[in-house]
DRENZADO-27422 format. One record per residue: residue in three letters; x, y, z of N, C-alpha, C in turn. Coordinates in steps of 0.001 Angstrom, whole numbers, padded with zeros to 6 digits, always signed. Layout:
<pts>
ALAXYZXYZXYZ
...
</pts>
This chain:
<pts>
MET-013058+011745-006442-013311+010219-006127-014340+009725-007543
PHE-014315+008186-007639-014823+007474-008689-015401+006473-008281
ASP-015977+005979-009545-017147+005019-009261-017352+004323-010676
ILE-017868+002810-010705-018144+002318-011753-019422+002244-011990
VAL-020093+002730-013289-021401+002546-013331-021714+001955-014912
LYS-023005+001125-015359-023139+000816-016180-024320+001845-016852
CYS-024454+002866-016666-025204+003946-017492-024346+005238-017837
LYS-025022+005704-018584-024362+006899-018782-025024+008424-017907
ALA-024378+009004-017400-024394+010074-016396-023420+010741-016230
ASP-023702+012151-015644-022531+013137-015095-022063+013015-014123
ALA-020919+012663-014067-020102+012443-012709-020232+013635-011611
PRO-019766+014588-012142-019583+015835-010958-020986+016016-010392
LYS-022155+015645-011283-023520+016118-010890-023855+015248-009265
TYR-023204+013749-009193-023076+013058-008065-022142+013337-007054
GLY-020934+014442-007355-019946+014370-006305-018780+013624-006720
PHE-018662+013145-007855-017476+012414-008383-016673+013145-009431
THR-015610+012648-009512-014334+013180-010582-014893+012656-011855
ALA-014991+011288-011941-015438+010326-013160-016147+009341-012941
PHE-016820+008743-013908-017364+007406-013687-016796+006370-014871
TYR-016427+005390-014354-016015+004471-015389-016828+003111-015570
SER-016607+002706-016597-017829+001776-017128-016935+000455-016836
PRO-018029-000683-017074-017528-002118-016931-016516-002617-018001
GLU-016761-001960-019156-015895-002281-020516-014322-001577-020019
GLN-014497-000724-019434-013061+000054-019095-012437-001329-018112
LEU-012901-002269-017656-012351-003070-016361-011666-003902-017117
LYS-012092-004287-018379-011664-005715-019344-010291-005671-019282
GLY-009322-006990-018602-008428-007233-018429-007656-006628-017321
LYS-008198-005736-016633-007562-005127-015582-008313-005904-014062
ALA-009483-006053-014245-010347-006848-013144-010441-008051-013051
ILE-010178-009095-012149-010286-010559-011849-011797-010736-010892
GLU-012425-011563-011302-013304-011927-010534-012993-013276-009664
ALA-013069-013469-008730-012559-014441-007693-013812-015050-006728
GLU-013514-016383-006612-014689-017030-005682-014518-016752-004161
ASN-013617-016588-003810-013027-016295-002269-011758-016262-002186
LEU-011317-015695-001230-009834-014908-000810-008620-016420-001274
GLU-008846-017413-001112-007943-018235-001498-007391-018303-002757
ALA-008704-017921-003797-008604-018007-005258-007815-016509-005558
ALA-008120-015574-004742-007722-014213-005058-006006-014303-004694
ALA-005737-014952-003607-004135-014863-003214-003457-015416-004439
GLN-003878-016099-005597-003362-016803-006158-002767-015519-007270
HIS-003531-014636-007351-003292-013360-008109-002516-012330-007655
LYS-001972-012388-006538-000927-011767-005497+000070-010723-006137
ASN+000589-011387-007249+001866-010512-007964+001227-010052-009021
ARG+000040-009466-009453-000694-008787-010485-001129-007576-010111
LYS-000891-006716-010691-001730-005173-010137-003008-005278-010945
SER-003812-005497-010330-005279-005466-010752-006185-005380-009631
LEU-007318-005085-009947-008432-005022-009096-008941-006515-009175
ILE-009625-007139-007638-009945-008205-007673-011322-008283-006912
LEU-012450-008785-007693-013693-008722-007278-014021-009957-006751
LEU-014395-010270-005126-014976-011406-004376-016345-011549-004538
HIS-016584-012841-004895-017968-013293-004536-018307-013552-002931
ASP-017300-013910-002126-017651-014457-000845-016671-013417+000255
TYR-016738-012838+000929-016010-012065+002051-015747-012879+003188
ALA-015093-013959+003173-015050-014900+004012-014010-014415+005169
TYR-014102-014762+006338-012809-014078+007315-011593-015244+007029
ASP-010332-014584+006477-009568-015393+006218-008037-014572+006518
GLU-007623-014411+007342-006532-013615+007845-005257-013690+007132
GLY-004956-015173+006696-003801-015409+006140-003802-014691+004562
ALA-004708-015054+004021-004941-014675+002340-004955-013163+002311
VAL-005488-012611+003338-005513-010884+003209-003933-010544+003492
LYS-003696-011181+004579-002045-010879+005017-001157-010935+003562
ILE-001302-011946+003141-000410-012282+002028-000397-011184+000799
ILE-001815-010937+000507-002384-010029-000271-001539-008609-000143
ALA-001671-008075+001264-001182-006706+001561+000236-006627+001465
GLU+000755-007691+001790+002416-007595+001656+002757-007452+000291
LYS+002295-007912-000665+002703-007590-002067+002446-006437-002567
LYS+001572-005405-002021+000655-004054-002633+000574-004191-004139
GLN+000027-005244-004489-000314-005032-005781-001800-005451-005919
LEU-002287-006501-005557-004159-006124-005724-004656-005171-004744
CYS-006019-004931-005357-006886-003755-005246-008139-004673-004957
PHE-008575-004782-003597-010241-005387-003690-011113-004646-004113
LEU-011707-004857-005253-013182-004265-005598-014514-004702-004970
ILE-014740-003712-004236-015907-004016-003317-017063-003403-003970
ASP-018311-004540-004594-019379-003901-005130-020492-003337-004222
LEU-020488-002245-003657-021360-001761-002924-023100-001843-003252
GLY-022966-001732-004709-024520-001911-005153-024957-003639-005072
ARG-024323-004497-004808-024947-005604-004298-025295-005709-003116
PHE-024867-004867-002050-025585-004590-000961-026621-003831-000684
ILE-026221-002697-001641-027527-001352-001739-028815-001927-002163
ARG-028752-003288-003044-029924-003564-003660-030309-004832-003040
ALA-029727-005471-002198-030220-006553-001699-031131-006173-000146
GLN-031980-007616+000182-032776-006772+001352-032778-007795+002350
GLY-033166-007436+003601-033833-008702+004736-032117-009122+005299
VAL-032555-010395+005868-031315-011155+006471-030021-011322+005410
SER-030478-011573+004021-029335-011847+003067-028308-010567+003337
ARG-029090-009150+003362-028331-008194+003581-027588-007796+004683
ALA-027972-008352+005989-027492-008049+007036-026054-009004+007022
ILE-026348-010411+006546-025260-011503+006776-024156-010876+005868
ALA-024486-010562+004615-023419-010012+003693-022493-008887+004037
MET-023515-007835+004821-022868-006656+005351-021852-007125+006545
SER-022343-007748+007644-021481-008469+008599-020315-008737+008027
LYS-019956-009683+006868-019169-010189+006181-018058-009330+006040
LEU-018624-008437+005044-017802-007409+004550-017129-006487+005598
ARG-017946-006131+006544-017460-005758+008007-016193-006069+008476
ASN-016301-007779+008818-015298-008296+009123-014100-008365+008296
PHE-014246-008409+006953-013405-008335+005780-012517-006897+005741
LEU-013161-005830+005895-012865-004847+005749-011871-004469+007060
GLY-012331-005057+008162-011419-004684+009288-010095-005221+009068
LEU-010109-006758+008077-008825-007199+007900-008091-006372+007184
CYS-008540-005859+006364-007997-004911+005210-007031-003730+005916
VAL-007647-003047+006763-007564-002035+007613-006210-002524+008379
ARG-006532-003604+008899-005289-004263+010065-004219-004575+009143
PHE-004107-004803+008151-003032-005389+007388-002575-004402+006232
ASN-003215-003260+005839-003428-002320+005056-003132-002635+003568
ALA-004287-003578+003314-004563-004100+002143-005426-003108+001417
PHE-004752-003152+000086-005609-001824-000648-007401-002439-000965
TYR-008264-001464-001107-009520-001665-001551-010238-000560-002000
THR-011448-000858-002751-011961+000267-003489-013196+000017-003488
PHE-014073+001079-003802-015829+001044-003969-015945+001083-005382
ALA-017175+000420-005965-018000+000776-006638-019429+000415-006713
THR-020468+000996-007652-021859+000714-007039-022434-000241-008225
PHE-021843-000020-009301-022135-000676-010751-023677-000363-010846
ALA-024005+000624-010764-025614+001230-011110-025824+000788-012489
GLU-027170+000593-012736-027849+000234-013586-028306+001267-014509
ASN-028624+001998-013767-029391+003336-014390-029434+004573-013564
GLU-029775+005931-013930-029076+007046-013121-029699+006877-011889
ASN-030982+006514-011735-031897+006297-010135-030861+005559-009196
GLN-030024+004347-009896-029575+003569-008862-027886+004197-008243
ILE-027901+005738-009096-026508+006100-008782-026556+006803-007398
ARG-025541+006391-006469-025425+006990-005040-024365+008376-005205
THR-024605+009517-004614-023520+010300-004104-022660+009586-003560
ALA-021287+010671-003956-019919+010135-003297-020221+010243-001781
ASP-020872+011294-001014-021356+011248+000177-021718+010096+001099
GLU-022968+009801-000056-023697+008602+000238-022819+007356+000709
LEU-021926+007085-000450-020994+005795-000305-020023+005795+000767
VAL-019646+007593+001254-018614+007488+002205-019757+007375+003568
ALA-020783+007452+003832-021563+007195+004610-022109+005502+004875
ILE-022103+004777+004016-022383+003334+003523-021269+002813+004217
ALA-019804+003275+003862-018614+003168+004225-018383+002824+005946
GLY-019092+003831+006369-018980+004316+008013-019571+003029+008427
LEU-020944+002673+007876-021654+001708+008296-020918+000391+008377
LEU-019828+000123+007491-019196-001010+007646-018104-001180+008142
GLY-017574+000263+009349-016747+000406+009979-015498+001246+009600
LEU-015704+001692+008553-014558+002811+007851-014867+004227+008380
ASN-013578+004795+008744-013796+006315+008866-013903+007035+007785
ARG-014126+008282+007827-014357+009269+006589-013038+009030+005858
GLY-011939+009057+006324-010716+009645+005630-010790+008012+005079
GLN-010486+007005+005731-010296+005656+005115-011309+005420+003594
ALA-012653+005941+003844-013791+005493+002618-013089+006696+001541
LYS-012990+007867+001851-012534+008629+000694-011287+008315+000140
PHE-010269+007836+000687-009296+007191-000136-009818+006119-000718
ALA-010518+005123-000125-010800+003925-000997-011582+004419-002399
LEU-012266+005679-002307-012926+006220-003609-012225+006789-004499
LYS-010840+006844-003984-009582+007408-004978-008945+006553-005596
MET-008859+005228-005058-007973+004337-005340-008187+003748-007008
LEU-009463+003918-007420-009561+003070-008808-009014+003561-010146
PRO-008643+004834-010043-007533+005239-011213-006447+004633-011493
HIS-005761+004306-010104-004427+003731-010091-004548+002351-010596
TYR-005464+001687-011203-005676+000219-011312-006334+000384-012680
VAL-007185+001101-013108-007668+001269-014182-006855+001705-015620
</pts>
């Protein structure tokens, strides 16, 4: 299992095979405002980091059919958020992941931890994915997708 962190840390200590840094994603990850913008990159093998997880069946279906893009989901953004904004964001993400599972779209998780205190263990990320509607197998598979795109 793999994660992306912004600090130096020992990956096996947290239950991961390796940590990647954001610098290793240069040229391999694309940021997109929404699913419509992400669909424009459907033929490119790369990670796509969305800012808004709006419900759009058509775009997810198109991206899933091509089997090129992998959605990079920043769990750290949800872990660090609080209150109503966290609840709304997690609800949108739960619906989005439901679409990904339904259409067999690729997705992976990262925390982008800024220091060692923010790093979550692999088991914690699997549990968080469970809160988002994924089963244990789906969550573990998602945490193993990262090296295929980096």
